[in-house]
Backbone as XML, in Angstrom:
<?xml version="1.0"?>
<chain id="A" units="angstrom">
  <residue number="1" name="MET">
    <atom name="N" x="-24.283" y="-39.251" z="75.313"/>
    <atom name="CA" x="-24.773" y="-40.163" z="74.149"/>
    <atom name="C" x="-24.479" y="-39.545" z="72.801"/>
  </residue>
  <residue number="2" name="SER">
    <atom name="N" x="-24.833" y="-38.263" z="72.594"/>
    <atom name="CA" x="-24.604" y="-37.575" z="71.028"/>
    <atom name="C" x="-23.159" y="-37.523" z="70.804"/>
  </residue>
  <residue number="3" name="THR">
    <atom name="N" x="-22.306" y="-37.600" z="71.828"/>
    <atom name="CA" x="-20.922" y="-37.311" z="71.747"/>
    <atom name="C" x="-20.431" y="-38.752" z="71.137"/>
  </residue>
  <residue number="4" name="TRP">
    <atom name="N" x="-20.854" y="-39.794" z="71.684"/>
    <atom name="CA" x="-20.666" y="-41.127" z="71.075"/>
    <atom name="C" x="-21.174" y="-41.263" z="69.481"/>
  </residue>
  <residue number="5" name="ILE">
    <atom name="N" x="-22.404" y="-40.848" z="69.361"/>
    <atom name="CA" x="-22.742" y="-40.857" z="67.844"/>
    <atom name="C" x="-21.996" y="-40.071" z="66.981"/>
  </residue>
  <residue number="6" name="ILE">
    <atom name="N" x="-21.753" y="-39.024" z="67.295"/>
    <atom name="CA" x="-20.775" y="-38.160" z="66.226"/>
    <atom name="C" x="-19.406" y="-38.720" z="66.366"/>
  </residue>
  <residue number="7" name="GLY">
    <atom name="N" x="-18.879" y="-39.222" z="67.355"/>
    <atom name="CA" x="-17.443" y="-39.878" z="67.201"/>
    <atom name="C" x="-17.541" y="-41.197" z="66.501"/>
  </residue>
  <residue number="8" name="GLY">
    <atom name="N" x="-18.622" y="-42.138" z="66.489"/>
    <atom name="CA" x="-18.606" y="-43.126" z="65.469"/>
    <atom name="C" x="-18.820" y="-42.704" z="64.158"/>
  </residue>
  <residue number="9" name="LEU">
    <atom name="N" x="-19.575" y="-41.581" z="63.918"/>
    <atom name="CA" x="-19.641" y="-41.161" z="62.506"/>
    <atom name="C" x="-18.138" y="-40.663" z="62.102"/>
  </residue>
  <residue number="10" name="VAL">
    <atom name="N" x="-17.664" y="-39.962" z="62.828"/>
    <atom name="CA" x="-16.226" y="-39.390" z="62.639"/>
    <atom name="C" x="-15.280" y="-40.472" z="62.349"/>
  </residue>
  <residue number="11" name="ALA">
    <atom name="N" x="-15.454" y="-41.455" z="62.999"/>
    <atom name="CA" x="-14.482" y="-42.817" z="62.951"/>
    <atom name="C" x="-14.894" y="-43.797" z="61.656"/>
  </residue>
  <residue number="12" name="LEU">
    <atom name="N" x="-16.018" y="-43.491" z="61.317"/>
    <atom name="CA" x="-16.738" y="-44.347" z="60.140"/>
    <atom name="C" x="-16.212" y="-43.614" z="58.920"/>
  </residue>
  <residue number="13" name="ALA">
    <atom name="N" x="-16.262" y="-42.276" z="58.926"/>
    <atom name="CA" x="-15.700" y="-41.522" z="57.798"/>
    <atom name="C" x="-14.238" y="-41.874" z="57.531"/>
  </residue>
  <residue number="14" name="ALA">
    <atom name="N" x="-13.439" y="-41.926" z="58.732"/>
    <atom name="CA" x="-11.897" y="-42.011" z="58.498"/>
    <atom name="C" x="-11.690" y="-43.373" z="57.904"/>
  </residue>
  <residue number="15" name="VAL">
    <atom name="N" x="-12.439" y="-44.464" z="58.426"/>
    <atom name="CA" x="-12.420" y="-45.797" z="57.822"/>
    <atom name="C" x="-12.707" y="-45.912" z="56.356"/>
  </residue>
  <residue number="16" name="LEU">
    <atom name="N" x="-13.874" y="-45.063" z="55.978"/>
    <atom name="CA" x="-14.044" y="-45.107" z="54.662"/>
    <atom name="C" x="-13.036" y="-44.484" z="53.860"/>
  </residue>
  <residue number="17" name="ALA">
    <atom name="N" x="-12.637" y="-43.522" z="54.544"/>
    <atom name="CA" x="-11.490" y="-42.503" z="53.411"/>
    <atom name="C" x="-10.205" y="-43.396" z="53.379"/>
  </residue>
  <residue number="18" name="ALA">
    <atom name="N" x="-9.964" y="-44.309" z="54.439"/>
    <atom name="CA" x="-8.701" y="-45.003" z="54.540"/>
    <atom name="C" x="-8.744" y="-46.227" z="53.437"/>
  </residue>
  <residue number="19" name="ARG">
    <atom name="N" x="-9.953" y="-46.730" z="53.478"/>
    <atom name="CA" x="-10.288" y="-47.793" z="52.664"/>
    <atom name="C" x="-10.337" y="-47.432" z="51.330"/>
  </residue>
  <residue number="20" name="SER">
    <atom name="N" x="-10.854" y="-46.271" z="50.924"/>
    <atom name="CA" x="-10.890" y="-45.493" z="49.525"/>
    <atom name="C" x="-9.290" y="-45.388" z="48.958"/>
  </residue>
  <residue number="21" name="ILE">
    <atom name="N" x="-8.486" y="-44.966" z="49.911"/>
    <atom name="CA" x="-7.044" y="-44.659" z="49.462"/>
    <atom name="C" x="-6.427" y="-46.020" z="49.128"/>
  </residue>
  <residue number="22" name="TYR">
    <atom name="N" x="-6.846" y="-47.023" z="50.020"/>
    <atom name="CA" x="-5.902" y="-48.289" z="49.866"/>
    <atom name="C" x="-6.544" y="-49.009" z="48.554"/>
  </residue>
  <residue number="23" name="LYS">
    <atom name="N" x="-7.669" y="-48.939" z="48.484"/>
    <atom name="CA" x="-8.297" y="-49.513" z="47.172"/>
    <atom name="C" x="-7.828" y="-48.798" z="45.796"/>
  </residue>
  <residue number="24" name="ASP">
    <atom name="N" x="-7.579" y="-47.596" z="46.010"/>
    <atom name="CA" x="-7.025" y="-46.676" z="44.923"/>
    <atom name="C" x="-5.598" y="-47.156" z="44.538"/>
  </residue>
  <residue number="25" name="LYS">
    <atom name="N" x="-4.863" y="-47.072" z="45.595"/>
    <atom name="CA" x="-3.411" y="-47.572" z="45.658"/>
    <atom name="C" x="-3.144" y="-48.864" z="45.043"/>
  </residue>
  <residue number="26" name="LYS">
    <atom name="N" x="-4.046" y="-49.753" z="45.692"/>
    <atom name="CA" x="-3.872" y="-51.191" z="45.127"/>
    <atom name="C" x="-4.260" y="-51.494" z="43.542"/>
  </residue>
  <residue number="27" name="ALA">
    <atom name="N" x="-5.192" y="-50.592" z="43.064"/>
    <atom name="CA" x="-5.421" y="-50.324" z="41.677"/>
    <atom name="C" x="-4.480" y="-49.772" z="40.939"/>
  </residue>
  <residue number="28" name="GLY">
    <atom name="N" x="-3.775" y="-49.143" z="41.401"/>
    <atom name="CA" x="-2.565" y="-48.655" z="40.515"/>
    <atom name="C" x="-2.738" y="-47.020" z="40.392"/>
  </residue>
  <residue number="29" name="LYS">
    <atom name="N" x="-3.888" y="-46.606" z="40.917"/>
    <atom name="CA" x="-4.494" y="-45.144" z="40.667"/>
    <atom name="C" x="-3.274" y="-44.305" z="41.328"/>
  </residue>
  <residue number="30" name="CYS">
    <atom name="N" x="-3.032" y="-43.157" z="40.516"/>
    <atom name="CA" x="-2.046" y="-42.050" z="40.974"/>
    <atom name="C" x="-2.814" y="-40.640" z="41.529"/>
  </residue>
  <residue number="31" name="SER">
    <atom name="N" x="-2.341" y="-40.389" z="42.718"/>
    <atom name="CA" x="-2.757" y="-39.086" z="43.207"/>
    <atom name="C" x="-2.171" y="-38.000" z="42.689"/>
  </residue>
  <residue number="32" name="CYS">
    <atom name="N" x="-0.973" y="-38.138" z="42.144"/>
    <atom name="CA" x="0.213" y="-37.177" z="41.762"/>
    <atom name="C" x="0.303" y="-36.037" z="43.042"/>
  </residue>
  <residue number="33" name="GLY">
    <atom name="N" x="0.358" y="-36.643" z="44.099"/>
    <atom name="CA" x="0.714" y="-35.795" z="45.419"/>
    <atom name="C" x="2.341" y="-35.746" z="45.300"/>
  </residue>
  <residue number="34" name="CYS">
    <atom name="N" x="3.105" y="-36.548" z="44.649"/>
    <atom name="CA" x="4.461" y="-36.721" z="44.615"/>
    <atom name="C" x="4.964" y="-37.228" z="46.132"/>
  </residue>
  <residue number="35" name="SER">
    <atom name="N" x="4.254" y="-37.884" z="47.033"/>
    <atom name="CA" x="4.641" y="-38.148" z="48.227"/>
    <atom name="C" x="5.847" y="-39.342" z="48.220"/>
  </residue>
  <residue number="36" name="THR">
    <atom name="N" x="5.649" y="-40.119" z="47.065"/>
    <atom name="CA" x="6.445" y="-41.297" z="47.001"/>
    <atom name="C" x="7.686" y="-41.135" z="46.250"/>
  </residue>
  <residue number="37" name="GLY">
    <atom name="N" x="8.023" y="-39.591" z="45.821"/>
    <atom name="CA" x="9.308" y="-39.478" z="44.959"/>
    <atom name="C" x="8.895" y="-39.621" z="43.560"/>
  </residue>
  <residue number="38" name="CYS">
    <atom name="N" x="9.739" y="-39.304" z="42.846"/>
    <atom name="CA" x="9.437" y="-39.399" z="41.315"/>
    <atom name="C" x="9.483" y="-40.786" z="40.834"/>
  </residue>
  <residue number="39" name="SER">
    <atom name="N" x="10.033" y="-41.853" z="41.488"/>
    <atom name="CA" x="9.987" y="-43.087" z="41.033"/>
    <atom name="C" x="8.597" y="-43.528" z="41.200"/>
  </residue>
  <residue number="40" name="GLY">
    <atom name="N" x="7.645" y="-43.118" z="42.060"/>
    <atom name="CA" x="6.238" y="-43.581" z="42.179"/>
    <atom name="C" x="5.293" y="-42.569" z="41.797"/>
  </residue>
  <residue number="41" name="CYS">
    <atom name="N" x="5.785" y="-41.562" z="40.852"/>
    <atom name="CA" x="4.937" y="-40.510" z="40.365"/>
    <atom name="C" x="4.495" y="-40.972" z="38.888"/>
  </residue>
  <residue number="42" name="CYS">
    <atom name="N" x="3.316" y="-40.572" z="38.610"/>
    <atom name="CA" x="2.690" y="-40.809" z="37.496"/>
    <atom name="C" x="2.956" y="-39.912" z="36.245"/>
  </residue>
  <residue number="43" name="GLY">
    <atom name="N" x="3.491" y="-38.698" z="36.806"/>
    <atom name="CA" x="4.183" y="-37.689" z="35.785"/>
    <atom name="C" x="3.247" y="-36.565" z="35.551"/>
  </residue>
  <residue number="44" name="THR">
    <atom name="N" x="1.842" y="-36.819" z="35.696"/>
    <atom name="CA" x="1.070" y="-35.679" z="35.161"/>
    <atom name="C" x="1.167" y="-34.412" z="36.202"/>
  </residue>
  <residue number="45" name="CYS">
    <atom name="N" x="1.674" y="-34.385" z="37.408"/>
    <atom name="CA" x="1.811" y="-33.369" z="38.013"/>
    <atom name="C" x="2.830" y="-32.483" z="37.633"/>
  </residue>
  <residue number="46" name="HIS">
    <atom name="N" x="3.919" y="-33.002" z="37.077"/>
    <atom name="CA" x="5.027" y="-32.336" z="36.526"/>
    <atom name="C" x="4.913" y="-31.884" z="35.022"/>
  </residue>
  <residue number="47" name="SER">
    <atom name="N" x="3.854" y="-32.369" z="34.264"/>
    <atom name="CA" x="3.701" y="-31.805" z="32.985"/>
    <atom name="C" x="3.097" y="-30.401" z="32.881"/>
  </residue>
  <residue number="48" name="ASN">
    <atom name="N" x="2.304" y="-30.080" z="33.968"/>
    <atom name="CA" x="1.770" y="-28.743" z="34.000"/>
    <atom name="C" x="2.570" y="-27.654" z="34.387"/>
  </residue>
  <residue number="49" name="HIS">
    <atom name="N" x="3.712" y="-27.974" z="34.796"/>
    <atom name="CA" x="4.600" y="-26.876" z="35.409"/>
    <atom name="C" x="5.127" y="-26.068" z="34.200"/>
  </residue>
  <residue number="50" name="GLN">
    <atom name="N" x="4.951" y="-24.392" z="34.443"/>
    <atom name="CA" x="5.568" y="-23.728" z="33.535"/>
    <atom name="C" x="6.857" y="-23.132" z="33.878"/>
  </residue>
  <residue number="51" name="PRO">
    <atom name="N" x="7.756" y="-23.025" z="32.851"/>
    <atom name="CA" x="9.111" y="-22.362" z="33.265"/>
    <atom name="C" x="8.954" y="-21.267" z="33.858"/>
  </residue>
  <residue number="52" name="ASN">
    <atom name="N" x="9.963" y="-20.762" z="34.884"/>
    <atom name="CA" x="10.047" y="-19.561" z="35.444"/>
    <atom name="C" x="10.302" y="-18.391" z="34.537"/>
  </residue>
  <residue number="53" name="ALA">
    <atom name="N" x="9.505" y="-17.284" z="34.416"/>
    <atom name="CA" x="9.871" y="-16.363" z="33.488"/>
    <atom name="C" x="10.904" y="-15.149" z="34.239"/>
  </residue>
</chain>
């Protein structure tokens, strides 16, 4: 019985995380993970890079 409860809580956490990501993406927020390539990047992840010395 406890396995089902823990499994349900894990599934609920996954659904809530996916929902949050979906809502952020729909609202135009950027995670700056650059997973969409430079065309979908908000640019802040590249502005902090220092040139190699």
